C-alpha positions in Angstrom: 107.8 128.0 134.7 110.1 126.9 132.4 108.7 125.3 129.4 110.6 123.2 126.5 109.0 122.8 123.1 110.3 120.3 120.6 109.4 120.6 117.0 110.1 117.5 115.3 110.6 118.0 111.5 111.6 115.7 109.3 111.9 117.2 105.6 109.6 119.9 106.6 111.0 122.8 104.8 107.5 123.7 102.9 106.1 123.7 107.0 108.6 124.5 109.2 108.7 128.7 108.8 104.7 128.6 109.2 104.5 126.6 112.3 107.6 128.6 114.0 105.7 131.9 113.2 102.4 130.2 114.8 104.6 129.3 117.9 106.0 132.8 118.2 102.9 134.1 118.3 101.5 132.1 120.9 100.2 133.9 124.3 101.8 131.6 126.6 105.4 132.7 125.6 104.6 136.3 126.5 102.9 135.4 129.9 104.9 136.6 133.3 107.2 134.4 134.8 107.2 132.0 131.8 110.5 131.3 130.2 110.7 128.8 127.1 112.9 127.0 124.7 111.8 126.1 121.4 114.0 123.4 119.8 113.3 122.8 115.8 114.5 119.0 115.9 115.5 118.8 112.4 116.3 114.8 112.1 118.1 113.4 109.2 116.7 116.2 106.8 117.8 115.6 103.1 116.1 118.9 101.9 116.2 122.8 103.2 114.4 122.1 106.7 117.4 123.7 108.4 117.8 126.4 106.3 114.1 127.5 105.9 113.9 127.4 110.0 116.9 129.4 110.2 115.9 131.9 107.6 112.3 132.0 109.1 113.8 132.5 112.9 116.1 135.7 111.8 112.8 137.5 111.1 110.7 136.1 114.0 109.5 138.2 116.1 108.3 136.7 119.8 108.8 137.1 123.4 112.1 138.2 124.6 112.1 135.6 127.1 112.0 132.6 124.5 114.9 131.0 122.9 114.6 129.3 119.5 117.3 126.6 118.8 117.8 125.0 115.6 119.2 121.6 116.2 120.7 119.7 112.6 120.7 116.4 113.8 122.6 113.7 111.8 119.9 110.7 112.6 116.7 110.5 111.9 113.3 108.7 113.4 110.9 109.9 115.9 111.6 107.7 119.1 115.5 108.6 118.6 114.9 112.1 118.3 112.3 112.2 121.4 115.0 110.5 123.5 117.8 113.1 122.3 115.5 116.0 122.9 114.2 114.8 126.4 117.5 113.4 127.8 120.1 115.5 126.1 118.9 119.0 124.6 116.3 120.1 127.2 117.6 121.9 131.0 117.3 119.9 134.0 115.2 122.3 135.8 112.2 122.4 132.9 108.7 122.2 134.3 107.0 120.8 131.4 107.6 119.6 127.8 105.5 120.3 124.5 105.9 117.6 121.7 104.9 118.9 118.7 105.0 118.0 114.9 106.4 120.4 112.5 103.5 120.0 109.9 100.4 120.9 111.9 98.7 124.1 112.4 97.9 126.2 115.5 94.9 128.0 114.7 94.3 130.0 117.7 97.4 131.7 119.7 96.2 130.8 122.9 96.4 127.0 122.5 99.2 126.3 124.4 98.3 128.8 127.3 95.2 126.7 127.5 97.3 123.3 127.8 99.5 124.7 130.4 96.3 125.7 132.6 94.8 122.2 132.1 98.1 120.9 133.4 98.0 122.7 136.6 95.1 120.7 137.4 95.8 118.3 140.6 97.1 114.9 139.5 97.2 115.9 135.7 100.6 114.9 133.9 99.7 115.0 130.4 97.2 117.4 128.5 96.2 116.1 125.0 95.1 118.4 121.9 92.4 117.0 119.9 93.3 116.4 116.3 91.3 117.8 113.6 91.6 116.9 109.8 92.1 119.7 107.7 88.9 118.6 105.4 87.0 118.4 108.5 88.3 122.0 109.7 87.4 123.9 106.5 84.3 122.6 106.1 82.4 122.5 102.8 81.8 119.6 100.5 83.3 116.6 100.6 84.0 113.9 97.8 83.5 110.7 98.2 87.2 109.4 99.2 87.3 112.4 101.8 84.1 111.2 103.3 85.8 107.5 103.5 89.2 108.6 104.7 87.3 110.9 107.2 85.5 108.0 108.6 88.3 105.0 108.0 90.8 105.9 110.4 93.2 108.3 112.1 90.5 109.4 114.8 91.4 108.9 118.5 88.7 107.2 120.4 88.8 109.9 123.1 91.2 112.5 122.7 90.7 113.6 126.4 92.3 110.1 127.6 94.5 109.3 124.3 98.3 110.9 123.6 98.5 112.2 120.0 101.8 112.4 118.9 101.3 115.3 117.2 100.6 117.7 120.0 100.7 116.8 123.6 102.1 118.7 126.9 103.5 116.6 129.9 105.2 117.5 132.9 109.1 116.9 133.0 108.4 114.3 136.0 106.4 112.1 133.6 108.5 112.1 130.9 112.1 112.1 131.9 112.4 108.5 133.5 110.8 107.4 130.1 113.4 106.0 127.1 111.9 105.0 123.6 113.3 101.9 122.2 114.7 102.7 118.9 112.8 102.2 116.0 109.5 102.1 117.6 106.7 102.9 114.9 104.0 104.4 117.3 105.5 106.3 119.7 102.5 108.2 121.6 101.0 105.0 122.7 103.8 103.8 124.5 104.2 107.2 125.9 101.0 107.1 127.2 101.0 103.7 128.8 104.5 104.5 130.6 102.8 107.7 132.1 99.8 106.2 133.0 101.2 103.3 134.8 104.5 104.6 136.0 106.3 102.2 133.8 103.7 99.4 134.2 104.5 99.2 137.9 100.7 100.7 138.6 97.4 100.1 137.4 96.5 102.7 134.6 95.2 105.9 136.3 93.3 107.9 133.5 93.0 110.8 135.7 96.6 111.2 134.8 95.8 112.6 131.3 93.2 115.0 130.0 92.0 117.3 127.1 89.4 119.8 126.4 87.2 120.3 123.3 88.7 124.0 122.8 92.1 122.6 122.6 93.4 121.4 118.9 95.1 121.6 116.2 94.5 121.0 112.7 96.7 118.8 110.5 96.6 117.8 106.9 94.4 114.4 106.0 95.7 111.6 103.8 94.4 112.3 100.2 94.8 108.6 98.7 93.6 105.3 100.1 96.9 103.8 99.4 98.2 106.6 101.9 95.1 105.7 104.1 96.3 102.1 104.4 100.0 102.4 104.6 99.0 104.9 107.7 96.6 102.6 109.6 99.2 99.8 108.6 102.1 101.7 111.1 99.1 102.4 113.6 98.4 98.6 113.7 102.5 97.4 113.5 102.7 99.7 116.3 100.1 98.9 118.6 101.2 94.9 118.1 104.7 95.5 119.0 103.8 97.6 121.9 101.5 94.8 123.4 104.8 92.7 123.0 106.9 95.3 124.6 104.6 95.5 127.8 104.8 92.0 128.1 108.7 91.9 128.0 108.7 95.1 130.6 106.2 93.3 132.7 108.5 90.4 133.4 111.1 92.5 134.3 111.9 93.6 138.1 108.5 95.6 139.1 110.5 98.6 140.6 109.9 101.7 138.5 114.0 102.3 138.9 114.7 98.9 137.1 112.3 99.5 134.7 113.7 103.0 134.0 117.0 101.2 133.3 115.6 98.4 131.3 114.1 101.3 128.9 117.7 103.6 129.0 119.4 100.1 128.0 117.1 99.4 125.1 117.1 103.0 123.6 121.0 102.6 123.8 120.8 99.4 121.8 120.3 99.5 118.2 119.0 95.9 117.8 117.2 95.5 120.8 113.4 96.1 119.6 114.3 94.2 116.6 115.3 91.2 118.9 112.5 91.7 121.2 110.2 91.5 118.4 111.6 88.2 117.1 111.2 86.7 120.2 107.7 87.7 121.2 106.1 87.5 117.6 104.4 85.5 116.3 102.1 84.3 119.2 99.4 82.1 119.4 96.9 82.1 118.1 96.5 85.3 116.0 100.3 85.5 114.9 101.6 89.0 114.6 98.5 91.0 115.1 95.8 90.6 117.4 92.3 89.6 116.3 90.8 92.2 118.8 91.9 94.6 116.2 89.3 93.3 113.8 86.3 93.4 116.2 87.2 97.0 117.4 84.5 98.5 114.6 82.1 95.9 115.7 82.0 97.3 119.5 78.9 99.3 120.2 77.3 98.3 116.8 75.3 95.3 118.5 72.3 97.5 119.0 69.9 96.6 116.2 68.0 100.1 115.9 67.0 101.9 112.7 69.7 104.2 113.0 72.2 101.5 113.2 71.1 99.4 110.5 71.4 102.6 108.0 74.8 102.7 108.9 75.2 99.1 108.2 76.9 99.7 104.8 79.4 101.9 105.9 80.3 99.3 108.8 80.7 96.9 106.2 83.2 99.0 104.1 85.0 99.8 107.5 85.5 95.7 108.3 86.6 95.2 104.8 89.2 98.0 105.2 90.3 96.7 108.8 90.6 93.1 107.3 92.7 94.4 104.5 95.0 96.4 106.8 95.1 93.4 109.3 96.6 91.2 106.5 99.1 93.8 105.4 100.4 94.6 108.6 100.8 90.7 109.4 102.5 90.5 106.0 105.1 93.3 106.6 106.2 92.0 110.2 106.2 88.4 108.6 109.0 89.8 106.5 110.7 91.6 109.3 109.7 95.4 108.5 108.1 95.9 112.0 110.6 97.9 113.9 111.3 101.4 112.2 107.9 100.9 109.9 107.0 103.8 108.0 
Protein backbone atom coordinates (compact mmCIF):
# COMPACT_ATOMS: atom_id res chain seq x y z
CA UNK A 1 0.00 0.00 0.00
CA UNK A 2 1.42 3.38 -1.04
CA UNK A 3 0.33 6.34 1.02
CA UNK A 4 1.07 10.02 0.55
CA UNK A 5 0.74 12.53 3.39
CA UNK A 6 0.49 16.25 2.66
CA UNK A 7 1.16 18.46 5.69
CA UNK A 8 -0.15 21.95 4.93
CA UNK A 9 2.05 24.48 6.69
CA UNK A 10 1.77 28.25 6.33
CA UNK A 11 3.93 30.07 8.91
CA UNK A 12 3.94 27.10 11.30
CA UNK A 13 7.49 27.30 12.68
CA UNK A 14 6.16 26.70 16.21
CA UNK A 15 4.13 23.61 15.27
CA UNK A 16 5.80 21.82 12.37
CA UNK A 17 8.42 19.93 14.42
CA UNK A 18 5.74 18.61 16.77
CA UNK A 19 3.43 17.33 14.03
CA UNK A 20 6.33 15.73 12.16
CA UNK A 21 7.31 13.88 15.32
CA UNK A 22 3.73 12.68 15.74
CA UNK A 23 3.54 11.54 12.11
CA UNK A 24 6.88 9.72 12.38
CA UNK A 25 5.54 7.78 15.39
CA UNK A 26 2.32 6.67 13.66
CA UNK A 27 2.00 2.89 13.61
CA UNK A 28 0.80 2.94 9.99
CA UNK A 29 4.28 3.95 8.81
CA UNK A 30 5.71 0.79 10.38
CA UNK A 31 3.08 -1.58 8.99
CA UNK A 32 4.29 -4.27 6.57
CA UNK A 33 3.76 -3.56 2.88
CA UNK A 34 3.23 0.18 3.54
CA UNK A 35 5.30 2.77 1.71
CA UNK A 36 4.76 6.35 2.79
CA UNK A 37 5.81 9.73 1.41
CA UNK A 38 5.36 12.72 3.73
CA UNK A 39 5.43 16.17 2.13
CA UNK A 40 5.77 19.27 4.28
CA UNK A 41 3.92 21.82 2.17
CA UNK A 42 5.44 25.08 3.38
CA UNK A 43 3.50 27.45 1.15
CA UNK A 44 4.52 31.10 0.96
CA UNK A 45 5.95 31.11 4.47
CA UNK A 46 7.53 34.28 5.84
CA UNK A 47 8.83 32.69 9.03
CA UNK A 48 11.19 29.76 9.80
CA UNK A 49 8.77 26.94 8.95
CA UNK A 50 11.12 25.41 6.37
CA UNK A 51 14.17 25.62 8.64
CA UNK A 52 12.22 24.21 11.59
CA UNK A 53 10.97 21.29 9.49
CA UNK A 54 14.43 20.51 8.12
CA UNK A 55 15.94 20.69 11.59
CA UNK A 56 13.28 18.33 12.96
CA UNK A 57 13.80 15.83 10.15
CA UNK A 58 17.56 15.78 10.74
CA UNK A 59 17.03 14.11 14.10
CA UNK A 60 13.75 12.30 13.44
CA UNK A 61 13.47 8.55 13.80
CA UNK A 62 10.77 6.77 11.83
CA UNK A 63 10.08 3.79 9.60
CA UNK A 64 12.88 3.06 7.10
CA UNK A 65 10.27 2.88 4.32
CA UNK A 66 8.94 6.39 5.05
CA UNK A 67 10.28 9.30 3.03
CA UNK A 68 10.01 12.86 4.37
CA UNK A 69 10.32 15.82 1.99
CA UNK A 70 10.24 19.54 2.84
CA UNK A 71 8.73 21.56 -0.03
CA UNK A 72 9.56 25.26 0.11
CA UNK A 73 6.78 26.58 -2.13
CA UNK A 74 6.95 30.17 -3.37
CA UNK A 75 3.16 30.53 -3.53
CA UNK A 76 0.59 30.39 -0.74
CA UNK A 77 -3.07 29.48 -0.46
CA UNK A 78 -4.58 26.13 0.45
CA UNK A 79 -6.39 25.49 -2.84
CA UNK A 80 -3.26 26.19 -4.87
CA UNK A 81 -1.16 24.06 -2.52
CA UNK A 82 -3.75 21.25 -2.61
CA UNK A 83 -3.58 21.17 -6.40
CA UNK A 84 0.22 21.18 -6.42
CA UNK A 85 0.39 18.38 -3.87
CA UNK A 86 -2.11 16.09 -5.64
CA UNK A 87 -1.20 16.77 -9.27
CA UNK A 88 2.52 17.60 -9.17
CA UNK A 89 4.24 16.16 -6.10
CA UNK A 90 2.64 12.79 -5.45
CA UNK A 91 3.46 9.59 -7.29
CA UNK A 92 1.09 8.40 -10.00
CA UNK A 93 0.78 4.96 -8.38
CA UNK A 94 -0.16 6.15 -4.87
CA UNK A 95 -3.18 4.40 -3.34
CA UNK A 96 -4.41 7.06 -0.96
CA UNK A 97 -3.70 10.53 0.37
CA UNK A 98 -3.75 12.05 3.83
CA UNK A 99 -4.51 15.77 3.97
CA UNK A 100 -3.34 17.27 7.26
CA UNK A 101 -2.83 20.73 8.75
CA UNK A 102 0.45 21.32 10.56
CA UNK A 103 -1.17 22.90 13.63
CA UNK A 104 -3.17 19.90 14.85
CA UNK A 105 -2.22 17.18 17.35
CA UNK A 106 -2.32 13.43 16.66
CA UNK A 107 -2.94 12.32 20.22
CA UNK A 108 -2.91 8.59 19.45
CA UNK A 109 -0.23 6.73 17.51
CA UNK A 110 -2.72 4.59 15.61
CA UNK A 111 -4.90 7.39 14.21
CA UNK A 112 -3.71 6.98 10.62
CA UNK A 113 -3.83 3.18 10.87
CA UNK A 114 -7.48 3.36 11.95
CA UNK A 115 -8.23 5.68 9.05
CA UNK A 116 -6.54 3.36 6.55
CA UNK A 117 -8.46 0.35 7.90
CA UNK A 118 -11.76 2.19 7.55
CA UNK A 119 -10.84 3.36 4.06
CA UNK A 120 -10.57 -0.29 3.12
CA UNK A 121 -14.31 -0.79 3.70
CA UNK A 122 -16.33 -1.50 0.54
CA UNK A 123 -17.44 1.67 -1.25
CA UNK A 124 -15.66 4.08 1.13
CA UNK A 125 -13.62 6.78 -0.60
CA UNK A 126 -13.04 9.25 2.24
CA UNK A 127 -12.42 8.85 5.97
CA UNK A 128 -12.82 11.93 8.09
CA UNK A 129 -11.18 12.62 11.43
CA UNK A 130 -13.35 13.97 14.23
CA UNK A 131 -12.12 17.47 15.19
CA UNK A 132 -11.86 18.08 18.93
CA UNK A 133 -11.16 21.54 20.36
CA UNK A 134 -8.27 21.65 22.82
CA UNK A 135 -10.49 23.35 25.43
CA UNK A 136 -12.83 20.37 25.16
CA UNK A 137 -10.08 17.75 25.11
CA UNK A 138 -8.24 18.99 28.17
CA UNK A 139 -11.42 19.18 30.27
CA UNK A 140 -11.49 21.28 33.41
CA UNK A 141 -13.42 24.42 34.16
CA UNK A 142 -14.28 26.64 31.22
CA UNK A 143 -14.64 30.40 31.38
CA UNK A 144 -17.63 32.25 29.88
CA UNK A 145 -15.78 33.03 26.62
CA UNK A 146 -14.62 29.41 26.31
CA UNK A 147 -18.21 28.18 26.73
CA UNK A 148 -19.49 30.61 24.12
CA UNK A 149 -16.79 29.63 21.63
CA UNK A 150 -17.38 25.93 22.31
CA UNK A 151 -21.09 26.30 21.50
CA UNK A 152 -21.02 28.94 18.80
CA UNK A 153 -19.24 27.48 15.83
CA UNK A 154 -16.69 25.35 14.09
CA UNK A 155 -18.04 21.90 14.99
CA UNK A 156 -19.21 19.54 12.30
CA UNK A 157 -22.87 18.56 12.22
CA UNK A 158 -21.87 14.94 11.59
CA UNK A 159 -18.15 14.20 11.46
CA UNK A 160 -18.87 10.87 9.75
CA UNK A 161 -20.45 12.53 6.73
CA UNK A 162 -18.42 15.73 6.51
CA UNK A 163 -14.85 16.50 5.54
CA UNK A 164 -12.74 18.36 8.06
CA UNK A 165 -9.90 19.97 6.12
CA UNK A 166 -7.66 19.64 9.17
CA UNK A 167 -7.35 15.87 8.69
CA UNK A 168 -8.88 13.41 6.24
CA UNK A 169 -7.80 10.44 4.15
CA UNK A 170 -9.02 9.75 0.61
CA UNK A 171 -8.44 7.27 -2.17
CA UNK A 172 -6.30 8.58 -5.01
CA UNK A 173 -9.02 7.66 -7.51
CA UNK A 174 -11.41 9.97 -5.63
CA UNK A 175 -9.22 13.09 -5.55
CA UNK A 176 -7.15 12.78 -8.73
CA UNK A 177 -9.97 14.09 -11.02
CA UNK A 178 -10.42 17.16 -8.79
CA UNK A 179 -8.74 20.54 -9.20
CA UNK A 180 -9.64 23.34 -6.81
CA UNK A 181 -10.38 26.82 -8.17
CA UNK A 182 -7.64 29.18 -6.98
CA UNK A 183 -8.68 31.33 -4.03
CA UNK A 184 -11.42 29.00 -2.80
CA UNK A 185 -12.10 30.05 0.84
CA UNK A 186 -13.46 26.67 2.02
CA UNK A 187 -11.94 23.75 0.17
CA UNK A 188 -13.17 20.85 2.31
CA UNK A 189 -16.86 21.37 1.45
CA UNK A 190 -15.97 21.61 -2.23
CA UNK A 191 -13.88 18.42 -2.13
CA UNK A 192 -16.67 16.60 -0.27
CA UNK A 193 -19.25 17.54 -2.89
CA UNK A 194 -17.00 16.55 -5.79
CA UNK A 195 -16.27 13.12 -4.30
CA UNK A 196 -19.78 12.26 -3.13
CA UNK A 197 -21.36 13.25 -6.47
CA UNK A 198 -18.54 12.25 -8.84
CA UNK A 199 -18.04 15.89 -9.92
CA UNK A 200 -21.79 16.62 -9.67
CA UNK A 201 -22.68 14.00 -12.29
CA UNK A 202 -24.55 11.77 -9.81
CA UNK A 203 -26.77 12.04 -6.77
CA UNK A 204 -24.91 12.41 -3.50
CA UNK A 205 -23.73 9.03 -2.21
CA UNK A 206 -23.12 9.27 1.54
CA UNK A 207 -21.75 5.73 1.62
CA UNK A 208 -18.53 7.08 0.09
CA UNK A 209 -17.62 8.92 3.29
CA UNK A 210 -17.35 7.80 6.89
CA UNK A 211 -15.67 8.38 10.23
CA UNK A 212 -15.49 6.88 13.69
CA UNK A 213 -15.59 8.28 17.20
CA UNK A 214 -12.21 6.68 17.89
CA UNK A 215 -10.57 8.57 15.01
CA UNK A 216 -9.94 12.14 16.11
CA UNK A 217 -7.44 14.95 16.26
CA UNK A 218 -7.10 17.94 18.56
CA UNK A 219 -6.85 21.49 17.32
CA UNK A 220 -6.27 24.82 19.01
CA UNK A 221 -9.56 26.57 19.61
CA UNK A 222 -10.14 30.19 18.75
CA UNK A 223 -9.75 32.24 21.91
CA UNK A 224 -11.51 35.52 21.08
CA UNK A 225 -14.96 36.55 19.90
CA UNK A 226 -13.39 38.59 17.09
CA UNK A 227 -11.45 35.54 15.94
CA UNK A 228 -14.59 33.41 16.05
CA UNK A 229 -16.52 35.95 13.96
CA UNK A 230 -13.72 36.03 11.39
CA UNK A 231 -13.59 32.22 11.24
CA UNK A 232 -17.35 31.82 10.88
CA UNK A 233 -17.41 34.58 8.27
CA UNK A 234 -14.94 32.59 6.18
CA UNK A 235 -17.12 29.48 6.48
CA UNK A 236 -20.23 31.35 5.40
CA UNK A 237 -18.46 33.09 2.50
CA UNK A 238 -16.95 29.79 1.41
CA UNK A 239 -20.29 28.00 1.53
CA UNK A 240 -21.96 30.73 -0.52
CA UNK A 241 -19.20 30.62 -3.11
CA UNK A 242 -19.35 26.83 -3.26
CA UNK A 243 -23.08 26.96 -3.99
CA UNK A 244 -22.44 29.40 -6.83
CA UNK A 245 -19.69 27.18 -8.24
CA UNK A 246 -21.93 24.12 -8.08
CA UNK A 247 -24.51 25.95 -10.22
CA UNK A 248 -21.85 26.76 -12.80
CA UNK A 249 -20.50 23.21 -12.87
CA UNK A 250 -24.00 21.74 -13.26
CA UNK A 251 -24.58 23.94 -16.31
CA UNK A 252 -21.53 22.42 -18.03
CA UNK A 253 -21.66 19.11 -20.00
CA UNK A 254 -22.69 16.32 -17.64
CA UNK A 255 -19.85 13.93 -18.49
CA UNK A 256 -17.35 13.43 -15.64
CA UNK A 257 -14.41 13.96 -17.98
CA UNK A 258 -15.81 17.28 -19.17
CA UNK A 259 -16.27 18.53 -15.64
CA UNK A 260 -12.78 17.40 -14.69
CA UNK A 261 -11.48 19.47 -17.61
CA UNK A 262 -13.54 22.47 -16.42
CA UNK A 263 -11.99 22.25 -12.95
CA UNK A 264 -8.49 21.85 -14.38
CA UNK A 265 -8.99 24.96 -16.51
CA UNK A 266 -10.34 26.88 -13.50
CA UNK A 267 -7.29 25.90 -11.44
CA UNK A 268 -4.99 27.23 -14.16
CA UNK A 269 -6.82 30.57 -14.45
CA UNK A 270 -5.96 33.14 -11.76
CA UNK A 271 -9.13 35.17 -12.35
CA UNK A 272 -11.66 32.38 -12.89
CA UNK A 273 -13.08 32.30 -9.37
CA UNK A 274 -13.46 36.06 -9.10
CA UNK A 275 -15.19 36.31 -12.48
CA UNK A 276 -17.50 33.46 -11.58
CA UNK A 277 -18.47 35.07 -8.27
CA UNK A 278 -19.22 38.36 -10.04
CA UNK A 279 -21.40 36.55 -12.56
CA UNK A 280 -23.33 34.45 -10.03
CA UNK A 281 -23.68 36.74 -7.02
CA UNK A 282 -25.59 38.59 -5.67
CA UNK A 283 -28.62 36.39 -6.24
CA UNK A 284 -32.28 37.28 -5.76
CA UNK A 285 -33.81 37.36 -3.18
CA UNK A 286 -31.07 36.93 -0.58
CA UNK A 287 -28.05 38.64 -2.13
CA UNK A 288 -24.68 37.06 -1.37
CA UNK A 289 -25.54 34.71 1.51
CA UNK A 290 -28.53 32.36 1.47
CA UNK A 291 -31.21 32.93 4.10
CA UNK A 292 -30.99 29.25 5.03
CA UNK A 293 -27.82 30.10 6.98
CA UNK A 294 -29.90 32.23 9.37
CA UNK A 295 -32.37 29.38 9.94
CA UNK A 296 -29.79 26.66 10.42
CA UNK A 297 -29.71 26.95 14.20
CA UNK A 298 -33.50 26.77 14.43
CA UNK A 299 -33.70 23.34 12.83
CA UNK A 300 -34.52 20.81 15.48
CA UNK A 301 -35.39 23.55 17.99
CA UNK A 302 -39.15 23.56 17.29
CA UNK A 303 -40.05 21.04 20.02
CA UNK A 304 -41.24 23.18 22.97
CA UNK A 305 -40.02 20.77 25.64
CA UNK A 306 -38.96 22.01 29.05
CA UNK A 307 -35.36 21.12 28.28
CA UNK A 308 -35.43 23.16 25.08
CA UNK A 309 -37.04 26.10 26.85
CA UNK A 310 -34.16 26.11 29.34
CA UNK A 311 -31.78 26.38 26.39
CA UNK A 312 -33.70 29.27 24.86
CA UNK A 313 -31.27 32.00 26.06
CA UNK A 314 -28.37 30.12 24.46
CA UNK A 315 -30.38 29.77 21.24
CA UNK A 316 -31.14 33.50 21.17
CA UNK A 317 -27.47 34.37 21.67
CA UNK A 318 -26.60 31.96 18.88
CA UNK A 319 -29.16 33.52 16.54
CA UNK A 320 -27.79 36.99 17.26
CA UNK A 321 -24.27 35.72 16.53
CA UNK A 322 -25.44 34.16 13.25
CA UNK A 323 -27.11 37.41 12.22
CA UNK A 324 -23.88 39.31 12.85
CA UNK A 325 -21.84 36.81 10.80
CA UNK A 326 -24.47 36.96 8.03
CA UNK A 327 -24.10 40.74 7.88
CA UNK A 328 -20.29 40.70 7.99
CA UNK A 329 -20.06 38.01 5.30
CA UNK A 330 -22.48 39.88 3.03
CA UNK A 331 -20.53 43.11 3.47
CA UNK A 332 -17.19 41.45 2.72
CA UNK A 333 -18.56 39.91 -0.45
CA UNK A 334 -20.14 43.22 -1.48
CA UNK A 335 -16.64 44.70 -1.22
CA UNK A 336 -15.32 41.98 -3.53
CA UNK A 337 -13.46 40.11 -0.78
CA UNK A 338 -14.93 36.67 -1.33
CA UNK A 339 -12.21 34.93 -3.36
CA UNK A 340 -9.23 34.12 -1.15
CA UNK A 341 -10.93 35.45 2.00
CA UNK A 342 -8.97 34.63 5.15
